[in-house]
C-alpha positions as CSV (number, residue, x, y, z in Angstrom):
1,M,126.3,81.0,151.2
2,M,124.0,83.4,153.1
3,F,122.3,86.1,151.0
4,T,120.3,88.9,152.4
5,L,117.7,91.0,150.6
6,A,116.3,94.2,152.2
7,I,112.8,95.3,150.9
8,T,111.0,98.6,151.5
9,G,107.8,100.1,150.3
10,D,107.7,103.2,148.1
11,S,110.2,106.0,148.2
12,I,108.7,109.4,147.4
13,I,111.9,111.4,147.9
14,N,112.6,115.1,146.9
15,R,114.8,116.3,149.7
16,R,118.3,115.3,150.9
17,V,118.3,112.7,153.7
18,S,122.0,112.2,154.0
19,V,122.3,115.3,156.2
20,Y,120.0,113.9,158.8
21,R,121.7,112.5,161.9
22,D,118.9,111.0,164.1
23,E,120.2,107.9,165.7
24,N,117.2,105.8,164.7
25,F,117.5,107.0,161.1
26,I,121.2,106.1,160.9
27,S,120.3,102.7,162.4
28,L,117.7,102.2,159.7
29,V,120.2,103.1,156.9
30,K,122.7,100.7,158.4
31,I,120.2,97.8,157.9
32,L,119.9,98.7,154.2
33,R,123.6,99.1,153.7
34,E,124.4,95.8,155.4
35,A,122.1,93.8,153.2
36,D,123.6,92.2,150.1
37,V,120.9,93.9,148.0
38,A,118.4,96.6,149.0
39,I,115.4,97.5,146.8
40,T,112.8,100.2,147.0
41,H,109.9,101.3,144.9
42,F,110.7,104.7,143.3
43,E,107.4,106.5,143.1
44,T,108.4,109.9,141.8
45,L,110.0,111.4,138.7
46,I,113.3,113.2,138.2
47,H,113.1,116.4,136.2
48,D,113.4,120.2,136.5
49,Y,109.9,121.1,135.3
50,D,111.4,121.9,131.9
51,G,113.1,120.1,129.1
52,P,112.1,118.1,126.0
53,G,108.6,116.7,126.3
54,I,108.3,117.6,130.0
55,Y,104.7,118.8,130.5
56,P,102.3,118.1,133.3
57,A,99.8,115.4,132.2
58,A,96.1,116.3,132.3
59,E,95.7,113.4,134.7
60,A,98.2,112.3,137.4
61,G,98.4,109.7,140.1
62,G,97.5,112.3,142.8
63,T,100.3,114.8,143.5
64,W,102.2,115.6,140.2
65,M,105.6,114.2,141.3
66,R,109.0,115.8,140.9
67,S,112.4,115.2,142.4
68,P,115.8,116.8,141.8
69,R,118.5,114.8,140.2
70,F,120.4,114.5,143.5
71,V,117.9,112.0,144.8
72,V,119.8,109.2,142.9
73,D,122.8,109.9,145.0
74,E,120.6,110.0,148.1
75,L,119.2,106.6,147.3
76,K,122.7,105.2,146.8
77,W,123.9,106.8,150.0
78,M,121.1,104.9,151.9
79,G,122.2,101.7,150.3
80,F,119.7,101.0,147.6
81,D,120.9,99.0,144.7
82,L,117.8,98.3,142.6
83,V,114.4,100.1,142.1
84,S,111.0,99.3,140.7
85,C,109.4,102.2,138.8
86,A,106.0,101.0,137.5
87,S,103.4,103.2,139.2
88,N,100.4,105.5,138.8
89,H,102.9,108.5,138.9
90,S,105.2,107.3,136.1
91,L,103.8,109.7,133.5
92,D,102.8,112.6,135.7
93,Y,105.0,114.8,133.5
94,S,104.3,113.0,130.2
95,Y,106.9,111.1,128.2
96,G,109.6,113.8,128.9
97,G,109.3,113.3,132.6
98,L,109.5,109.5,132.1
99,F,112.6,109.7,129.9
100,S,114.3,112.2,132.2
101,T,113.8,109.7,135.1
102,M,115.1,106.8,133.2
103,K,118.2,108.7,132.1
104,A,119.0,109.9,135.6
105,L,118.7,106.4,137.1
106,A,120.8,104.9,134.3
107,E,123.5,107.5,134.6
108,G,123.5,107.1,138.4
109,G,124.1,103.4,138.1
110,I,120.8,102.2,139.6
111,P,119.1,99.4,137.6
112,Y,115.3,99.9,137.3
113,A,112.4,97.9,136.0
114,G,108.8,98.6,135.0
115,V,109.0,101.4,132.5
116,G,110.4,101.8,129.0
117,R,110.2,103.1,125.5
118,N,107.8,100.3,124.6
119,L,106.1,97.4,126.3
120,G,109.0,95.1,125.6
121,E,111.4,97.4,127.5
122,A,108.9,98.1,130.3
123,R,108.3,94.4,130.9
124,E,111.9,93.4,130.7
125,P,113.6,92.3,134.0
126,A,116.3,94.5,135.5
127,Y,119.4,92.7,136.6
128,L,122.0,93.4,139.3
129,E,125.3,91.7,139.6
130,T,126.5,90.9,143.1
131,G,129.3,88.9,144.6
132,K,126.7,86.4,145.9
133,G,124.6,86.0,142.8
134,R,122.7,87.8,140.1
135,V,119.4,89.4,141.1
136,A,116.4,90.1,138.8
137,L,113.5,92.4,139.3
138,V,110.2,92.5,137.4
139,S,108.1,95.6,138.1
140,V,104.3,95.7,137.3
141,C,101.5,98.2,137.9
142,S,97.7,97.6,138.0
143,T,96.8,101.2,138.9
144,L,97.3,103.6,136.1
145,A,95.6,105.8,133.5
146,R,95.0,103.8,130.3
147,W,97.2,106.1,128.2
148,A,100.1,105.5,130.5
149,T,100.4,101.8,129.5
150,A,103.4,100.9,127.4
151,G,102.5,99.6,123.9
152,D,104.1,96.9,121.8
153,A,106.0,97.8,118.7
154,R,104.9,96.5,115.3
155,S,106.9,96.1,112.1
156,D,105.2,99.3,110.8
157,V,104.6,101.4,113.9
158,K,106.9,102.0,116.8
159,G,105.9,101.1,120.4
160,R,104.5,103.5,123.0
161,P,106.5,104.5,126.0
162,G,105.0,103.9,129.4
163,V,104.4,101.4,132.2
164,N,104.3,97.6,132.4
165,P,100.6,97.0,133.0
166,L,98.5,94.4,134.7
167,R,95.1,95.4,133.5
168,Y,91.8,94.0,134.8
169,H,88.1,94.0,134.4
170,F,85.2,93.6,136.8
171,V,83.3,90.4,137.4
172,V,79.7,90.9,138.7
173,D,76.3,89.1,138.8
174,S,73.7,89.4,136.0
175,K,71.6,91.8,138.1
176,T,74.5,94.3,138.3
177,I,75.1,93.9,134.6
178,S,71.4,94.9,133.9
179,A,71.7,97.9,136.2
180,L,74.9,99.0,134.4
181,E,73.2,98.7,131.0
182,E,70.3,100.8,132.3
183,I,72.7,103.5,133.6
184,A,74.6,103.4,130.3
185,S,71.5,103.9,128.3
186,K,70.5,106.9,130.4
187,T,73.9,108.5,130.3
188,G,74.7,108.0,126.6
189,F,77.3,105.3,126.8
190,H,77.5,102.7,124.0
191,T,77.0,99.1,125.1
192,I,78.5,96.2,123.2
193,R,77.7,92.6,124.2
194,R,80.4,90.0,123.9
195,G,78.9,86.8,125.4
196,K,79.0,87.2,129.1
197,A,80.9,90.4,128.8
198,R,79.6,94.0,128.4
199,L,81.8,96.7,127.0
200,F,80.7,100.2,128.0
201,I,82.2,103.0,125.8
202,P,81.8,106.8,126.4
203,P,80.4,108.6,123.3
204,G,83.1,109.3,120.7
205,L,85.9,107.6,122.7
206,Y,85.8,104.2,120.9
207,N,89.0,102.9,122.3
208,T,88.1,103.8,125.9
209,I,86.4,100.6,127.1
210,Y,85.0,99.6,130.5
211,K,84.6,95.9,130.7
212,F,82.3,93.9,133.0
213,V,81.7,90.2,132.9
214,A,78.6,88.4,134.3
215,E,79.2,85.5,136.5
216,E,76.1,84.2,138.2
217,G,76.2,84.0,142.0
218,S,79.5,85.9,142.0
219,E,80.6,88.6,144.4
220,V,82.0,91.7,142.7
221,Y,85.7,91.3,142.1
222,H,88.5,92.4,139.8
223,K,90.0,89.9,137.4
224,A,93.4,90.4,135.7
225,E,93.5,90.3,131.9
226,E,95.1,87.1,130.9
227,R,97.3,88.6,128.2
228,D,99.0,90.8,130.8
229,V,99.3,87.9,133.2
230,E,100.9,85.7,130.6
231,G,103.2,88.5,129.4
232,N,104.5,89.1,132.9
233,L,104.8,85.4,133.7
234,K,107.0,85.2,130.6
235,A,109.3,87.9,132.0
236,V,109.4,86.1,135.3
237,K,110.4,82.8,133.6
238,E,113.1,84.6,131.7
239,A,114.4,86.1,134.9
240,R,114.4,82.7,136.5
241,R,116.7,81.4,133.8
242,Q,119.0,84.4,133.9
243,A,119.3,85.1,137.6
244,D,119.9,83.5,141.0
245,Y,117.2,85.4,142.8
246,V,114.0,86.8,141.3
247,I,111.8,89.5,142.7
248,V,108.4,90.6,141.4
249,H,106.9,94.0,142.5
250,L,103.3,94.9,141.8
251,H,102.2,98.5,142.4
252,C,98.5,98.1,143.2
253,H,95.9,100.4,144.8
254,E,92.9,98.2,144.2
255,W,91.2,96.5,147.1
256,Q,88.4,94.0,147.6
257,P,85.1,95.7,147.5
258,G,84.0,96.3,151.1
259,A,87.4,95.3,152.5
260,I,89.9,98.1,151.9
261,Y,92.7,96.4,153.9
262,R,92.7,93.3,151.6
263,P,94.2,93.6,148.2
264,A,92.1,92.9,145.1
265,K,91.4,89.2,144.4
266,F,93.6,89.1,141.3
267,V,96.7,89.9,143.5
268,Y,96.5,86.6,145.3
269,T,96.3,84.5,142.1
270,F,98.9,86.6,140.2
271,A,101.3,86.4,143.2
272,K,101.1,82.6,143.3
273,R,101.4,82.2,139.6
274,C,104.6,84.3,139.7
275,I,106.1,82.1,142.4
276,D,105.1,79.0,140.4
277,A,106.9,80.6,137.4
278,G,110.1,81.1,139.5
279,A,109.8,84.2,141.6
280,D,111.6,84.0,145.0
281,V,109.8,87.1,146.5
282,F,106.5,88.7,145.5
283,I,105.8,92.3,146.8
284,Q,102.4,94.0,146.4
285,Q,102.7,97.6,147.4
286,G,101.4,101.1,146.9
287,A,97.9,101.5,148.3
288,H,99.0,103.9,151.1
289,R,96.7,102.0,153.5
290,G,99.5,100.8,155.8
291,I,101.0,97.4,156.4
292,G,99.4,94.3,154.9
293,G,100.1,90.8,156.0
294,I,102.7,88.3,154.7
295,E,101.8,84.9,153.3
296,V,104.3,82.1,152.8
297,Y,103.6,80.0,149.6
298,K,105.9,77.2,148.7
299,D,108.5,78.5,151.1
300,R,108.4,81.9,149.3
301,P,107.0,85.1,150.8
302,I,104.1,87.1,149.4
303,I,104.3,90.5,151.0
304,Y,101.0,92.3,150.9
305,D,102.4,95.8,151.3
306,P,105.3,96.7,153.6
307,G,103.8,100.3,153.8
308,D,105.3,103.6,152.7
309,F,109.0,104.1,153.2
310,I,109.9,107.7,152.3
311,V,106.8,110.0,152.2
312,M,107.7,113.4,150.8
313,H,104.6,114.0,148.7
314,N,103.9,117.3,150.5
315,T,107.2,119.1,149.7
316,V,107.0,119.1,145.9
317,T,108.0,122.7,145.0
318,R,105.5,123.3,142.1
319,L,102.1,122.0,141.1
320,P,100.2,122.4,137.8
321,T,96.8,124.2,137.6
322,D,95.0,120.9,137.5
323,F,95.9,120.2,141.1
324,Y,94.4,123.4,142.3
325,L,91.2,122.8,140.3
326,N,90.6,119.3,141.8
327,E,87.0,119.3,142.9
328,T,87.7,117.1,145.9
329,Y,89.4,120.1,147.5
330,S,86.1,121.9,147.9
331,V,83.4,122.3,150.6
332,G,80.0,122.5,149.0
333,E,80.4,125.0,146.2
334,T,83.4,126.7,147.9
335,R,86.7,125.9,146.3
336,L,89.5,126.0,148.8
337,L,92.4,126.1,146.3
338,P,92.4,129.3,144.2
339,W,94.5,129.0,141.0
340,D,97.1,131.3,142.5
341,S,97.6,129.3,145.7
342,T,101.1,128.2,146.6
343,P,102.1,124.6,146.9
344,S,102.2,124.7,150.7
345,E,98.7,126.3,150.8
346,A,97.5,123.5,148.5
347,F,98.9,120.8,150.7
348,D,97.5,122.4,153.8
349,A,94.0,122.5,152.3
350,R,94.3,118.8,151.2
351,E,95.4,117.7,154.6
352,K,92.5,119.7,156.2
353,L,89.9,118.2,153.9
354,N,91.6,114.8,153.7
355,P,89.4,113.3,150.9
356,M,91.1,110.0,151.5
357,K,90.5,109.9,155.3
358,D,88.3,106.8,155.0
359,Y,91.3,104.9,153.7
360,A,93.7,106.0,156.5
361,P,95.8,103.1,157.9
362,E,94.5,101.4,161.0
363,V,98.0,101.4,162.4
364,A,100.5,104.0,161.1
365,G,104.0,102.8,160.2
366,S,105.7,100.6,157.7
367,L,108.4,97.9,157.5
368,V,111.8,97.2,156.2
369,I,111.8,93.4,155.5
370,V,115.1,91.5,155.3
371,C,114.8,88.1,153.6
372,I,117.6,85.8,154.6
373,F,118.5,83.0,152.1
374,E,120.9,80.2,152.5
375,G,121.7,79.2,148.9
376,N,118.2,78.9,147.3
377,S,116.5,78.2,150.6
378,L,114.7,81.1,152.3
379,R,115.3,80.8,156.0
380,E,113.8,83.8,157.7
381,L,112.2,87.2,157.4
382,R,113.2,90.0,159.7
383,C,110.7,92.8,159.8
384,Y,111.9,96.1,161.2
385,P,109.1,98.5,162.1
386,V,109.4,102.1,160.8
387,I,107.7,105.4,161.7
388,H,107.9,108.8,160.0
389,L,108.6,112.3,161.1
390,T,105.5,114.4,160.6
391,N,106.5,118.1,160.9
392,R,106.5,119.6,157.3
393,P,110.2,120.5,156.9
394,Q,111.3,117.0,157.9
395,S,108.1,115.2,156.9
396,G,108.3,111.7,155.6
397,I,111.8,110.8,156.8
398,P,111.7,107.2,158.1
399,I,113.2,106.2,161.4
400,L,113.3,102.9,163.2
401,A,110.4,102.4,165.7
402,K,111.3,101.4,169.2
403,R,109.7,99.8,172.2
404,D,105.9,100.5,172.4
405,E,105.7,101.9,168.8
406,A,107.7,98.9,167.5
407,K,105.5,96.5,169.4
408,R,102.3,98.1,168.1
409,I,103.5,97.7,164.5
410,I,104.7,94.2,164.9
411,E,101.5,93.1,166.6
412,Y,99.5,94.6,163.7
413,L,101.7,92.8,161.2
414,G,101.0,89.6,163.1
415,K,97.2,90.3,163.0
416,M,97.3,90.9,159.2
417,S,99.6,87.9,158.6
418,S,97.4,85.5,160.6
419,L,94.8,85.9,157.8
420,Y,97.2,83.8,155.7
421,G,98.2,81.4,158.4
422,T,101.6,83.1,159.0
423,E,102.9,83.5,162.6
424,V,105.0,86.5,163.5
425,T,107.1,86.5,166.7
426,Q,108.8,89.4,168.3
427,K,112.5,89.5,169.3
428,D,113.6,92.8,170.8
429,D,112.1,95.4,168.3
430,V,112.0,93.1,165.3
431,G,109.2,90.8,163.9
432,I,110.4,87.4,162.9
433,I,108.9,85.0,160.4
434,S,110.6,81.6,160.4
435,I,110.4,79.6,157.2
436,N,113.3,77.1,157.3
437,P,114.7,78.2,160.7
438,L,118.3,79.2,161.0
439,T,120.3,76.9,163.2
């Protein structure tokens, strides 16, 4: 039996798309609808700025996200069946915003993974029943504020709502450790030695710990905390026993120092360990740096970012004071965002200054990737190139790329995938990766 799985990057959606009639948009929607299962990463929150516990957090993932409740119907209209939710935006509006989002997705009939009322819930796989098998999704996030991580329940204290984390520390050489200790001493940080590890603690914040580990001759890299790795591998193994197809999604902004188009080192090892534990597809996504490559490991794909799918971050209708006071939106001592600015003025100023310009994608665009299975054997990946409308009222709506634009995106996918020994061919306006070729 043939089984098709359509995968996109993140969906930041806060406007209706079902009214849009562009031919290349409708063709894109058709690809999602025709797949047996379509998944996206839901990188926003559903709330009305008011309600129990809905307050803007003091620290957010960038834009404080908000979407109306109708976006659930819009996602279903497009053909999405399953969403991952673990991201740096999951608690932009505190626990109330998280709970409101969970409630809206559940009532709308879209299974979700990656967030919950405690760590057990957040780490639990989401399941989708289909006529061609049961699908499981594990959603994980490495990029998040410390207070946003979900916490385990105890017999005497209830758990903490939040995100399923993959935390990490830094590995550096001894010279860097010494330099860090000197800086800590000058700035008033506490330093605690634990063998090769150094724990740096801001004054008075004894549970806020920055961990660095000395490894002689090492390049600087991020290393995932083993307790989170093992906890997530346990979820993957559980999903493997309970489902026919298992997907793992990691929302990750971290990159290798000096190589912003390559994910952090821990992504590679974590992805392979997930596949060893039973995952059929691993997706790393979320850095907003464009398309990454695709690696094939044990006949299973590791997708190093399909790129952004729906990008409506600049049509949020309200923003908290903290957004306007962000010091990156200043030129010298001149602040460009007075506290009484409107959201559109704020977004205009951000686009003008573009504090993230050094991280702009080399090639704009993204992918919808359709994985074609025959039974448990993955046969082929079909990579459909996507571009976005850019004028503000329609900004972020995805459409299929054609001809020269499609060729440019597919060639870039091929360039990035070649880093992992993967060949991408082009047929019409589609990139093809053959694993066990269809006959």
